[in-house]
TIPALUM-260797 format. One record per residue (C-alpha): residue number from 1; x, y, z. Coordinates in steps of 0.001 Angstrom, whole numbers, plus 524288, in hexadecimal, padded with zeros to 5 digits. Example, Ala and Ser with C-alpha at 12.3 -4.5 7.8 and 13.67 -1.06 7.14 Angstrom:
! residues 2
<atom><num>1</num><east>8300C</east><north>7EE6C</north><up>81E78</up></atom>
<atom><num>2</num><east>83566</east><north>7FBDC</north><up>81BE4</up></atom>
//
This chain:
! residues 313
<atom><num>1</num><east>CCF60</east><north>2EB31</north><up>E2836</up></atom>
<atom><num>2</num><east>CC3ED</east><north>2EB30</north><up>E1EB3</up></atom>
<atom><num>3</num><east>CB6E0</east><north>2E52A</north><up>E2147</up></atom>
<atom><num>4</num><east>CBC63</east><north>2D7F2</north><up>E1E0C</up></atom>
<atom><num>5</num><east>CC663</east><north>2D8DF</north><up>E28E5</up></atom>
<atom><num>6</num><east>CD19A</east><north>2DC55</north><up>E1FAC</up></atom>
<atom><num>7</num><east>CDAE4</east><north>2E7A0</north><up>E204C</up></atom>
<atom><num>8</num><east>CD98C</east><north>2F12A</north><up>E150F</up></atom>
<atom><num>9</num><east>CE826</east><north>2F076</north><up>E12BC</up></atom>
<atom><num>10</num><east>CF1C4</east><north>2E57E</north><up>E13FA</up></atom>
<atom><num>11</num><east>CF9C3</east><north>2E52A</north><up>E2072</up></atom>
<atom><num>12</num><east>D0509</east><north>2DFD8</north><up>E18CE</up></atom>
<atom><num>13</num><east>D069B</east><north>2EADC</north><up>E0F0F</up></atom>
<atom><num>14</num><east>D00C9</east><north>2F6D4</north><up>E0874</up></atom>
<atom><num>15</num><east>CFDC1</east><north>2F946</north><up>DFA9E</up></atom>
<atom><num>16</num><east>D0C1D</east><north>2FA6A</north><up>DF795</up></atom>
<atom><num>17</num><east>D0EDC</east><north>2EDCA</north><up>DFE97</up></atom>
<atom><num>18</num><east>D1451</east><north>2F42D</north><up>E0B0A</up></atom>
<atom><num>19</num><east>D1072</east><north>2EECA</north><up>E1801</up></atom>
<atom><num>20</num><east>D0AFA</east><north>2F792</north><up>E22D5</up></atom>
<atom><num>21</num><east>D1761</east><north>2F797</north><up>E2ACC</up></atom>
<atom><num>22</num><east>D1ED7</east><north>2FB7B</north><up>E1ED8</up></atom>
<atom><num>23</num><east>D15EC</east><north>3070C</north><up>E1C8B</up></atom>
<atom><num>24</num><east>D1762</east><north>30B1D</north><up>E2ACD</up></atom>
<atom><num>25</num><east>D25FF</east><north>30A7E</north><up>E29F5</up></atom>
<atom><num>26</num><east>D25B5</east><north>312B3</north><up>E1DC9</up></atom>
<atom><num>27</num><east>D1DB2</east><north>31D11</north><up>E24BF</up></atom>
<atom><num>28</num><east>D272B</east><north>31DDB</north><up>E300A</up></atom>
<atom><num>29</num><east>D32D7</east><north>31EFF</north><up>E2728</up></atom>
<atom><num>30</num><east>D2C6F</east><north>329F4</north><up>E1FC4</up></atom>
<atom><num>31</num><east>D2B7F</east><north>331EE</north><up>E2C08</up></atom>
<atom><num>32</num><east>D39ED</east><north>3300A</north><up>E2FB5</up></atom>
<atom><num>33</num><east>D441E</east><north>3396C</north><up>E2AC0</up></atom>
<atom><num>34</num><east>D4A9A</east><north>33533</north><up>E1E6C</up></atom>
<atom><num>35</num><east>D571A</east><north>32D9F</north><up>E2108</up></atom>
<atom><num>36</num><east>D5D55</east><north>33433</north><up>E1596</up></atom>
<atom><num>37</num><east>D5A4E</east><north>3419C</north><up>E1BB5</up></atom>
<atom><num>38</num><east>D606D</east><north>33D5B</north><up>E286F</up></atom>
<atom><num>39</num><east>D6C72</east><north>338FC</north><up>E213E</up></atom>
<atom><num>40</num><east>D6D36</east><north>345B9</north><up>E19DA</up></atom>
<atom><num>41</num><east>D6CD3</east><north>34D70</north><up>E2671</up></atom>
<atom><num>42</num><east>D7776</east><north>344F3</north><up>E2C18</up></atom>
<atom><num>43</num><east>D7FB9</east><north>34675</north><up>E2012</up></atom>
<atom><num>44</num><east>D7D32</east><north>3551B</north><up>E200E</up></atom>
<atom><num>45</num><east>D81D1</east><north>355C6</north><up>E2E1D</up></atom>
<atom><num>46</num><east>D8DEC</east><north>34E34</north><up>E2A8C</up></atom>
<atom><num>47</num><east>D9122</east><north>3579B</north><up>E1F91</up></atom>
<atom><num>48</num><east>D8F7B</east><north>3634E</north><up>E28CC</up></atom>
<atom><num>49</num><east>D9840</east><north>35CC8</north><up>E32CF</up></atom>
<atom><num>50</num><east>DA237</east><north>359FB</north><up>E2863</up></atom>
<atom><num>51</num><east>DA1FB</east><north>36828</north><up>E2414</up></atom>
<atom><num>52</num><east>DA391</east><north>36CA3</north><up>E322C</up></atom>
<atom><num>53</num><east>DAEB6</east><north>36327</north><up>E3424</up></atom>
<atom><num>54</num><east>DB554</east><north>367D9</north><up>E27E1</up></atom>
<atom><num>55</num><east>DB338</east><north>3762E</north><up>E2C23</up></atom>
<atom><num>56</num><east>DB87B</east><north>37390</north><up>E39A3</up></atom>
<atom><num>57</num><east>DC44F</east><north>36D1C</north><up>E33DF</up></atom>
<atom><num>58</num><east>DC6B2</east><north>378CB</north><up>E2B1E</up></atom>
<atom><num>59</num><east>DC5DD</east><north>3821A</north><up>E36B9</up></atom>
<atom><num>60</num><east>DCEE9</east><north>3795D</north><up>E3E9C</up></atom>
<atom><num>61</num><east>DD8C2</east><north>378F2</north><up>E3398</up></atom>
<atom><num>62</num><east>DD7D7</east><north>387B5</north><up>E31FA</up></atom>
<atom><num>63</num><east>DD9C2</east><north>389BD</north><up>E408D</up></atom>
<atom><num>64</num><east>DE556</east><north>38087</north><up>E406B</up></atom>
<atom><num>65</num><east>DEBB6</east><north>38800</north><up>E355B</up></atom>
<atom><num>66</num><east>DE8BC</east><north>394C7</north><up>E3C6E</up></atom>
<atom><num>67</num><east>DEEF6</east><north>38F78</north><up>E48E4</up></atom>
<atom><num>68</num><east>DFB11</east><north>38B58</north><up>E416D</up></atom>
<atom><num>69</num><east>DFB9B</east><north>398A7</north><up>E3AD2</up></atom>
<atom><num>70</num><east>DFA47</east><north>39FA2</north><up>E47EF</up></atom>
<atom><num>71</num><east>E04A8</east><north>396EB</north><up>E4E09</up></atom>
<atom><num>72</num><east>E0DCA</east><north>399E9</north><up>E42BE</up></atom>
<atom><num>73</num><east>E0AB6</east><north>3A85B</north><up>E43F2</up></atom>
<atom><num>74</num><east>E0E15</east><north>3A825</north><up>E5265</up></atom>
<atom><num>75</num><east>E1A11</east><north>39F6A</north><up>E50DE</up></atom>
<atom><num>76</num><east>E1FAB</east><north>3A80A</north><up>E4632</up></atom>
<atom><num>77</num><east>E1FC4</east><north>3B3B0</north><up>E4F4B</up></atom>
<atom><num>78</num><east>E1692</east><north>3BB79</north><up>E46C7</up></atom>
<atom><num>79</num><east>E0C0B</east><north>3BB3B</north><up>E5147</up></atom>
<atom><num>80</num><east>E1566</east><north>3C121</north><up>E5B42</up></atom>
<atom><num>81</num><east>E1950</east><north>3CB69</north><up>E515B</up></atom>
<atom><num>82</num><east>E0AFF</east><north>3CE6C</north><up>E4EC8</up></atom>
<atom><num>83</num><east>E0803</east><north>3CFAC</north><up>E5D58</up></atom>
<atom><num>84</num><east>E1411</east><north>3D82B</north><up>E5F4F</up></atom>
<atom><num>85</num><east>E0F90</east><north>3E127</north><up>E5477</up></atom>
<atom><num>86</num><east>E00CB</east><north>3E161</north><up>E5648</up></atom>
<atom><num>87</num><east>DFE12</east><north>3DB98</north><up>E63B1</up></atom>
<atom><num>88</num><east>DF6CA</east><north>3CF75</north><up>E67FF</up></atom>
<atom><num>89</num><east>DEA91</east><north>3CBB8</north><up>E6058</up></atom>
<atom><num>90</num><east>DE1D9</east><north>3CE32</north><up>E6C2F</up></atom>
<atom><num>91</num><east>DE7C8</east><north>3DBAD</north><up>E6E0B</up></atom>
<atom><num>92</num><east>DE5C4</east><north>3DE9C</north><up>E5FA5</up></atom>
<atom><num>93</num><east>DD769</east><north>3DAD9</north><up>E60B6</up></atom>
<atom><num>94</num><east>DD5C3</east><north>3E33F</north><up>E6CED</up></atom>
<atom><num>95</num><east>DDC23</east><north>3EEDC</north><up>E6641</up></atom>
<atom><num>96</num><east>DD2FD</east><north>3ED67</north><up>E5AB9</up></atom>
<atom><num>97</num><east>DC791</east><north>3EDEA</north><up>E6448</up></atom>
<atom><num>98</num><east>DCCD4</east><north>3FA7B</north><up>E6A61</up></atom>
<atom><num>99</num><east>DD3A9</east><north>3F509</north><up>E767E</up></atom>
<atom><num>100</num><east>DE1BC</east><north>3F7F3</north><up>E72FF</up></atom>
<atom><num>101</num><east>DEA82</east><north>3FE8E</north><up>E7D14</up></atom>
<atom><num>102</num><east>DEABC</east><north>40CCE</north><up>E7938</up></atom>
<atom><num>103</num><east>DEF21</east><north>41306</north><up>E8604</up></atom>
<atom><num>104</num><east>DF774</east><north>40EF8</north><up>E91A3</up></atom>
<atom><num>105</num><east>DF74A</east><north>41719</north><up>E9E15</up></atom>
<atom><num>106</num><east>E035C</east><north>41579</north><up>EA6B5</up></atom>
<atom><num>107</num><east>E0358</east><north>41A64</north><up>EB4C8</up></atom>
<atom><num>108</num><east>E0F0C</east><north>41AD8</north><up>EBDE3</up></atom>
<atom><num>109</num><east>E1936</east><north>41C16</north><up>EB340</up></atom>
<atom><num>110</num><east>E252F</east><north>4238C</north><up>EB7D3</up></atom>
<atom><num>111</num><east>E3249</east><north>41EE4</north><up>EB2D1</up></atom>
<atom><num>112</num><east>E2D9A</east><north>41671</north><up>EA7A4</up></atom>
<atom><num>113</num><east>E28F4</east><north>41AE5</north><up>E9A54</up></atom>
<atom><num>114</num><east>E1B52</east><north>417A5</north><up>E956A</up></atom>
<atom><num>115</num><east>E20F7</east><north>40FD2</north><up>E8A19</up></atom>
<atom><num>116</num><east>E28BB</east><north>4078E</north><up>E93C2</up></atom>
<atom><num>117</num><east>E1C8C</east><north>4044F</north><up>E9B99</up></atom>
<atom><num>118</num><east>E14F0</east><north>400A0</north><up>E8F5B</up></atom>
<atom><num>119</num><east>E200F</east><north>3F843</north><up>E8A4B</up></atom>
<atom><num>120</num><east>E2135</east><north>3F14C</north><up>E9761</up></atom>
<atom><num>121</num><east>E1275</east><north>3EF1E</north><up>E97C9</up></atom>
<atom><num>122</num><east>E122C</east><north>3EA1A</north><up>E89D0</up></atom>
<atom><num>123</num><east>E072E</east><north>3F357</north><up>E85ED</up></atom>
<atom><num>124</num><east>E0699</east><north>3F9A1</north><up>E7879</up></atom>
<atom><num>125</num><east>DFD25</east><north>3FC5B</north><up>E6D43</up></atom>
<atom><num>126</num><east>DFB94</east><north>3EDCA</north><up>E6AD7</up></atom>
<atom><num>127</num><east>DF5B2</east><north>3EB85</north><up>E7855</up></atom>
<atom><num>128</num><east>DE73D</east><north>3EAF0</north><up>E7B4B</up></atom>
<atom><num>129</num><east>DE003</east><north>3EDBB</north><up>E87EE</up></atom>
<atom><num>130</num><east>DD7D5</east><north>3E12C</north><up>E88DF</up></atom>
<atom><num>131</num><east>DE348</east><north>3D7F5</north><up>E86CC</up></atom>
<atom><num>132</num><east>DED83</east><north>3DF29</north><up>E8ECF</up></atom>
<atom><num>133</num><east>DF1D0</east><north>3D6E3</north><up>E9A7E</up></atom>
<atom><num>134</num><east>DF34D</east><north>3E110</north><up>EA54A</up></atom>
<atom><num>135</num><east>DF9D3</east><north>3D75C</north><up>EAE87</up></atom>
<atom><num>136</num><east>E0409</east><north>3D3EB</north><up>EA457</up></atom>
<atom><num>137</num><east>E0669</east><north>3E269</north><up>EA1AB</up></atom>
<atom><num>138</num><east>E0822</east><north>3E4FC</north><up>EB038</up></atom>
<atom><num>139</num><east>E1209</east><north>3D9EC</north><up>EB15B</up></atom>
<atom><num>140</num><east>E19A8</east><north>3DF77</north><up>EA5EB</up></atom>
<atom><num>141</num><east>E1A1A</east><north>3ECDB</north><up>EAC56</up></atom>
<atom><num>142</num><east>E1ED2</east><north>3E743</north><up>EB93F</up></atom>
<atom><num>143</num><east>E2A4F</east><north>3E10B</north><up>EB22F</up></atom>
<atom><num>144</num><east>E2F79</east><north>3EED2</north><up>EB013</up></atom>
<atom><num>145</num><east>E38A9</east><north>3F132</north><up>EBBA7</up></atom>
<atom><num>146</num><east>E34DB</east><north>3FF89</north><up>EBC7A</up></atom>
<atom><num>147</num><east>E2666</east><north>3FC2F</north><up>EBE97</up></atom>
<atom><num>148</num><east>E230F</east><north>3F802</north><up>ECC73</up></atom>
<atom><num>149</num><east>E143C</east><north>3F6FF</north><up>ECAFC</up></atom>
<atom><num>150</num><east>E0AD2</east><north>3F6FC</north><up>EBF81</up></atom>
<atom><num>151</num><east>DFC68</east><north>3F555</north><up>EBC6D</up></atom>
<atom><num>152</num><east>DF5AC</east><north>3F469</north><up>EAF26</up></atom>
<atom><num>153</num><east>DE75B</east><north>3F741</north><up>EAC1B</up></atom>
<atom><num>154</num><east>DDEC9</east><north>3F6A6</north><up>E9FEE</up></atom>
<atom><num>155</num><east>DD5DE</east><north>40207</north><up>E9C92</up></atom>
<atom><num>156</num><east>DCCC0</east><north>3FE5D</north><up>E918F</up></atom>
<atom><num>157</num><east>DCC7C</east><north>4001D</north><up>E864C</up></atom>
<atom><num>158</num><east>DDA2A</east><north>4052A</north><up>E8320</up></atom>
<atom><num>159</num><east>DE257</east><north>4086F</north><up>E8F39</up></atom>
<atom><num>160</num><east>DEBF7</east><north>401D8</north><up>E987D</up></atom>
<atom><num>161</num><east>DEFA6</east><north>40814</north><up>EA583</up></atom>
<atom><num>162</num><east>DFCCB</east><north>404E8</north><up>EABDE</up></atom>
<atom><num>163</num><east>E0069</east><north>4093C</north><up>EB9A6</up></atom>
<atom><num>164</num><east>E0E5C</east><north>406EC</north><up>EBE2A</up></atom>
<atom><num>165</num><east>E175E</east><north>40A27</north><up>EC977</up></atom>
<atom><num>166</num><east>E25B9</east><north>40BB9</north><up>EC5F8</up></atom>
<atom><num>167</num><east>E315D</east><north>408E4</north><up>ECE83</up></atom>
<atom><num>168</num><east>E3937</east><north>41505</north><up>ED198</up></atom>
<atom><num>169</num><east>E46E5</east><north>4153F</north><up>ECB8B</up></atom>
<atom><num>170</num><east>E5147</east><north>41900</north><up>ED572</up></atom>
<atom><num>171</num><east>E5E55</east><north>417B9</north><up>ECE52</up></atom>
<atom><num>172</num><east>E65F1</east><north>41249</north><up>EC2E1</up></atom>
<atom><num>173</num><east>E6E99</east><north>4066A</north><up>EC479</up></atom>
<atom><num>174</num><east>E79F1</east><north>40399</north><up>EBB63</up></atom>
<atom><num>175</num><east>E7F4D</east><north>3F5D5</north><up>EBAEA</up></atom>
<atom><num>176</num><east>E87F9</east><north>3F027</north><up>EB052</up></atom>
<atom><num>177</num><east>E8591</east><north>3FC23</north><up>EA820</up></atom>
<atom><num>178</num><east>E76BF</east><north>3FAE0</north><up>EA87A</up></atom>
<atom><num>179</num><east>E6DB2</east><north>404D6</north><up>EAEC1</up></atom>
<atom><num>180</num><east>E615A</east><north>40104</north><up>EB612</up></atom>
<atom><num>181</num><east>E5732</east><north>408D1</north><up>EBD69</up></atom>
<atom><num>182</num><east>E5562</east><north>4044E</north><up>ECB71</up></atom>
<atom><num>183</num><east>E4BA7</east><north>406F9</north><up>ED64E</up></atom>
<atom><num>184</num><east>E4F8F</east><north>40B6A</north><up>EE3EC</up></atom>
<atom><num>185</num><east>E5148</east><north>3FD5A</north><up>EE861</up></atom>
<atom><num>186</num><east>E5A83</east><north>3FA7F</north><up>EDD09</up></atom>
<atom><num>187</num><east>E509D</east><north>3F2F8</north><up>ED4C2</up></atom>
<atom><num>188</num><east>E52E0</east><north>3F48B</north><up>EC62D</up></atom>
<atom><num>189</num><east>E4669</east><north>3FA37</north><up>EC072</up></atom>
<atom><num>190</num><east>E4A5A</east><north>3FEA4</north><up>EB2E3</up></atom>
<atom><num>191</num><east>E5547</east><north>3FF98</north><up>EA910</up></atom>
<atom><num>192</num><east>E5BB3</east><north>40C9C</north><up>EA61F</up></atom>
<atom><num>193</num><east>E56D9</east><north>40F10</north><up>E983C</up></atom>
<atom><num>194</num><east>E5651</east><north>41DDD</north><up>E9769</up></atom>
<atom><num>195</num><east>E5933</east><north>42A22</north><up>E9F47</up></atom>
<atom><num>196</num><east>E4CBE</east><north>42A80</north><up>EA757</up></atom>
<atom><num>197</num><east>E5457</east><north>424E2</north><up>EB309</up></atom>
<atom><num>198</num><east>E60D5</east><north>42C88</north><up>EB0C9</up></atom>
<atom><num>199</num><east>E5F15</east><north>434DF</north><up>EBCEC</up></atom>
<atom><num>200</num><east>E5EC0</east><north>4293D</north><up>EC63A</up></atom>
<atom><num>201</num><east>E6A68</east><north>42608</north><up>ECEF7</up></atom>
<atom><num>202</num><east>E73F4</east><north>41C33</north><up>EC935</up></atom>
<atom><num>203</num><east>E7A38</east><north>410BF</north><up>ED040</up></atom>
<atom><num>204</num><east>E8467</east><north>407EE</north><up>EC9EA</up></atom>
<atom><num>205</num><east>E8985</east><north>3FA68</north><up>ECCE0</up></atom>
<atom><num>206</num><east>E85AE</east><north>3ED0C</north><up>ED1F4</up></atom>
<atom><num>207</num><east>E7B06</east><north>3EDC1</north><up>EDC7D</up></atom>
<atom><num>208</num><east>E7AE3</east><north>3FC8E</north><up>EDBB0</up></atom>
<atom><num>209</num><east>E6C2D</east><north>3FBF7</north><up>ED9A5</up></atom>
<atom><num>210</num><east>E6A10</east><north>3F55B</north><up>EE6CB</up></atom>
<atom><num>211</num><east>E7257</east><north>3FFE5</north><up>EED74</up></atom>
<atom><num>212</num><east>E6A88</east><north>40B1D</north><up>EE7AE</up></atom>
<atom><num>213</num><east>E65AE</east><north>4100E</north><up>EF505</up></atom>
<atom><num>214</num><east>E73DE</east><north>41167</north><up>EF97F</up></atom>
<atom><num>215</num><east>E774F</east><north>41929</north><up>EED64</up></atom>
<atom><num>216</num><east>E6BA8</east><north>42234</north><up>EEEC2</up></atom>
<atom><num>217</num><east>E6F74</east><north>42481</north><up>EFD08</up></atom>
<atom><num>218</num><east>E7D2C</east><north>42883</north><up>EF897</up></atom>
<atom><num>219</num><east>E777F</east><north>43244</north><up>EEEF8</up></atom>
<atom><num>220</num><east>E6F6C</east><north>4380B</north><up>EF9EE</up></atom>
<atom><num>221</num><east>E7B96</east><north>438CA</north><up>F0295</up></atom>
<atom><num>222</num><east>E8367</east><north>43FD1</north><up>EF7F8</up></atom>
<atom><num>223</num><east>E7C9B</east><north>44CAE</north><up>EFAB9</up></atom>
<atom><num>224</num><east>E80EE</east><north>4571E</north><up>EF0FB</up></atom>
<atom><num>225</num><east>E880D</east><north>44CE3</north><up>EE8F6</up></atom>
<atom><num>226</num><east>E7BE8</east><north>44489</north><up>EE69C</up></atom>
<atom><num>227</num><east>E789A</east><north>44AED</north><up>ED99C</up></atom>
<atom><num>228</num><east>E8659</east><north>4481F</north><up>ED4AC</up></atom>
<atom><num>229</num><east>E858B</east><north>43979</north><up>ED708</up></atom>
<atom><num>230</num><east>E8321</east><north>432DC</north><up>ECA00</up></atom>
<atom><num>231</num><east>E8424</east><north>42475</north><up>ECDAD</up></atom>
<atom><num>232</num><east>E884C</east><north>41AE8</north><up>ED80F</up></atom>
<atom><num>233</num><east>E9010</east><north>40E89</north><up>ED586</up></atom>
<atom><num>234</num><east>E8EDC</east><north>40379</north><up>EDF4A</up></atom>
<atom><num>235</num><east>E9C9C</east><north>3FDB9</north><up>EE03B</up></atom>
<atom><num>236</num><east>E9F65</east><north>3EF94</north><up>EE408</up></atom>
<atom><num>237</num><east>E9285</east><north>3EE9B</north><up>EEB3D</up></atom>
<atom><num>238</num><east>E9816</east><north>3F705</north><up>EF647</up></atom>
<atom><num>239</num><east>E98F0</east><north>40586</north><up>EF39E</up></atom>
<atom><num>240</num><east>E952F</east><north>410C8</north><up>EEA9C</up></atom>
<atom><num>241</num><east>E9CA6</east><north>41954</north><up>EE130</up></atom>
<atom><num>242</num><east>E9557</east><north>425A5</north><up>EDD5F</up></atom>
<atom><num>243</num><east>E9732</east><north>42CD9</north><up>ED085</up></atom>
<atom><num>244</num><east>E969A</east><north>43B9B</north><up>ED1CB</up></atom>
<atom><num>245</num><east>E98BA</east><north>44399</north><up>EC573</up></atom>
<atom><num>246</num><east>EA3DA</east><north>43AF8</north><up>EC0CA</up></atom>
<atom><num>247</num><east>EA9AE</east><north>438F0</north><up>ECE4C</up></atom>
<atom><num>248</num><east>EA902</east><north>42B8A</north><up>ED4C1</up></atom>
<atom><num>249</num><east>EA6A8</east><north>42C05</north><up>EE367</up></atom>
<atom><num>250</num><east>EAA75</east><north>41F44</north><up>EE9EC</up></atom>
<atom><num>251</num><east>EA2F1</east><north>41D3D</north><up>EF68A</up></atom>
<atom><num>252</num><east>EA670</east><north>413E3</north><up>F01A1</up></atom>
<atom><num>253</num><east>E9EB3</east><north>407BC</north><up>F04BB</up></atom>
<atom><num>254</num><east>E9BF8</east><north>40C8F</north><up>F127E</up></atom>
<atom><num>255</num><east>E949A</east><north>41958</north><up>F14E4</up></atom>
<atom><num>256</num><east>E950C</east><north>41ED3</north><up>F06FD</up></atom>
<atom><num>257</num><east>E8C11</east><north>42A11</north><up>F0AF4</up></atom>
<atom><num>258</num><east>E9671</east><north>42F52</north><up>F1452</up></atom>
<atom><num>259</num><east>EA088</east><north>42EB7</north><up>F095F</up></atom>
<atom><num>260</num><east>E9772</east><north>4368F</north><up>F00A1</up></atom>
<atom><num>261</num><east>E9630</east><north>440BD</north><up>F0B43</up></atom>
<atom><num>262</num><east>EA51C</east><north>44232</north><up>F0B14</up></atom>
<atom><num>263</num><east>EA49D</east><north>44428</north><up>EFC5E</up></atom>
<atom><num>264</num><east>E9A3A</east><north>44EAA</north><up>EFDC9</up></atom>
<atom><num>265</num><east>EA2DB</east><north>455AB</north><up>F078A</up></atom>
<atom><num>266</num><east>EAEFE</east><north>454E9</north><up>EFEBA</up></atom>
<atom><num>267</num><east>EA72C</east><north>45A04</north><up>EF347</up></atom>
<atom><num>268</num><east>EA1CE</east><north>4654B</north><up>EFB24</up></atom>
<atom><num>269</num><east>EAF00</east><north>46923</north><up>F00D6</up></atom>
<atom><num>270</num><east>EB849</east><north>46686</north><up>EF581</up></atom>
<atom><num>271</num><east>EB02D</east><north>46461</north><up>EE94E</up></atom>
<atom><num>272</num><east>EB611</east><north>456DD</north><up>EE82C</up></atom>
<atom><num>273</num><east>EAD8F</east><north>4520C</north><up>EDD18</up></atom>
<atom><num>274</num><east>EB0CB</east><north>45DD9</north><up>ED4C3</up></atom>
<atom><num>275</num><east>EBF21</east><north>45A10</north><up>ED3E1</up></atom>
<atom><num>276</num><east>EC536</east><north>45166</north><up>EC957</up></atom>
<atom><num>277</num><east>EC1FB</east><north>44486</north><up>ECFA6</up></atom>
<atom><num>278</num><east>EBB4B</east><north>4384A</north><up>ECABD</up></atom>
<atom><num>279</num><east>EB990</east><north>430BC</north><up>ED76C</up></atom>
<atom><num>280</num><east>EB80C</east><north>432E6</north><up>EE60A</up></atom>
<atom><num>281</num><east>EBA82</east><north>4277F</north><up>EEF2F</up></atom>
<atom><num>282</num><east>EB389</east><north>428AB</north><up>EFC52</up></atom>
<atom><num>283</num><east>EB570</east><north>41AA4</north><up>F00BA</up></atom>
<atom><num>284</num><east>EBF53</east><north>41E46</north><up>F0B2A</up></atom>
<atom><num>285</num><east>EB930</east><north>425D8</north><up>F1657</up></atom>
<atom><num>286</num><east>EC553</east><north>42DE3</north><up>F19B2</up></atom>
<atom><num>287</num><east>EC92F</east><north>432B3</north><up>F0C38</up></atom>
<atom><num>288</num><east>EC44B</east><north>4362D</north><up>EFEC6</up></atom>
<atom><num>289</num><east>ECB1E</east><north>4316A</north><up>EF268</up></atom>
<atom><num>290</num><east>EC8FE</east><north>437CA</north><up>EE546</up></atom>
<atom><num>291</num><east>ECCEC</east><north>43396</north><up>ED7A1</up></atom>
<atom><num>292</num><east>ED081</east><north>43E3E</north><up>ECE16</up></atom>
<atom><num>293</num><east>ECD5F</east><north>43EB6</north><up>EBFC4</up></atom>
<atom><num>294</num><east>ED880</east><north>43B08</north><up>EB69B</up></atom>
<atom><num>295</num><east>EDAC5</east><north>44935</north><up>EB31C</up></atom>
<atom><num>296</num><east>EDAB1</east><north>44D7E</north><up>EC14F</up></atom>
<atom><num>297</num><east>EE38A</east><north>44242</north><up>EC517</up></atom>
<atom><num>298</num><east>EED37</east><north>445BF</north><up>EBA45</up></atom>
<atom><num>299</num><east>EECF9</east><north>45417</north><up>EBE2A</up></atom>
<atom><num>300</num><east>EEF17</east><north>45090</north><up>ECC5B</up></atom>
<atom><num>301</num><east>EFA92</east><north>447CD</north><up>EC8BC</up></atom>
<atom><num>302</num><east>F00D4</east><north>452B4</north><up>EC0E4</up></atom>
<atom><num>303</num><east>EFEC5</east><north>45C29</north><up>ECBEC</up></atom>
<atom><num>304</num><east>F0533</east><north>452E9</north><up>ED57C</up></atom>
<atom><num>305</num><east>F10D2</east><north>4510C</north><up>ECC49</up></atom>
<atom><num>306</num><east>F1269</east><north>45FAD</north><up>ECAEE</up></atom>
<atom><num>307</num><east>F1192</east><north>4612D</north><up>ED992</up></atom>
<atom><num>308</num><east>F1C46</east><north>45704</north><up>EDBAE</up></atom>
<atom><num>309</num><east>F251E</east><north>45D82</north><up>ED192</up></atom>
<atom><num>310</num><east>F234C</east><north>46A84</north><up>ED80E</up></atom>
<atom><num>311</num><east>F2692</east><north>464E5</north><up>EE539</up></atom>
<atom><num>312</num><east>F32C1</east><north>45E31</north><up>EDFD7</up></atom>
<atom><num>313</num><east>F37CF</east><north>46A79</north><up>ED9A3</up></atom>
//
């Protein structure tokens, strides 16, 4: 107020005609952030979000196409062909980093070849040490009938160690024209694929593998004739016929060892097996029956005819 009790300015307006409250409101608004700035920031954020959404969609579409391409690659069989040729992707990466399998040490190998063990284990140049499943390899090895026990160990960076225990082959078993390698208890442990088992005893016929101990006992009872026994045929599930240098020796069902002892005695005293015979029948305990070769039989028949003619004249 002035000295006359009046305010120097009007309470209802300023020089521009604005009231005091209006001026106050204008001051407050001036200090607030611009609405248009706030809107611009919001719009800017929306544009960034839109760009991110569009980018994410592009990546998703690309990944979808990649998934379809990979599925087609796998379904076409080309992936399997690639793995068969180069190995699994993880193994390839490990080989690049220097962890490929470069050496395999095999302990306990006896009858098998190294290449057979590696093939059974599924280990080759495509394998890698970090991604080799030793338990799976061990299970594969134990599927080989000749391998009784096996253990597999990794030695970083480039080596695999295999320790195995092989079953001992005892004989060959022929059935239906096929040869198998059997253990002492008659268990089939391998197929006859080459001559590494050629020196083993040979048994022939149905269930001959389960009677292997009997056959081996007969060989032991044959004494000096043991080396001449080439095979034993188990006949009708009851008895044995032995093959000696082209001569079949038919043994009885009961006490075949005693019959063999008779044969040893005949051979020692008369050289029976050196004569022109193709079979010796020892099934009757009180006699021995021989079967001559065709030539010997024909010669014997002629001799008997000549003898009869001479007696008649």
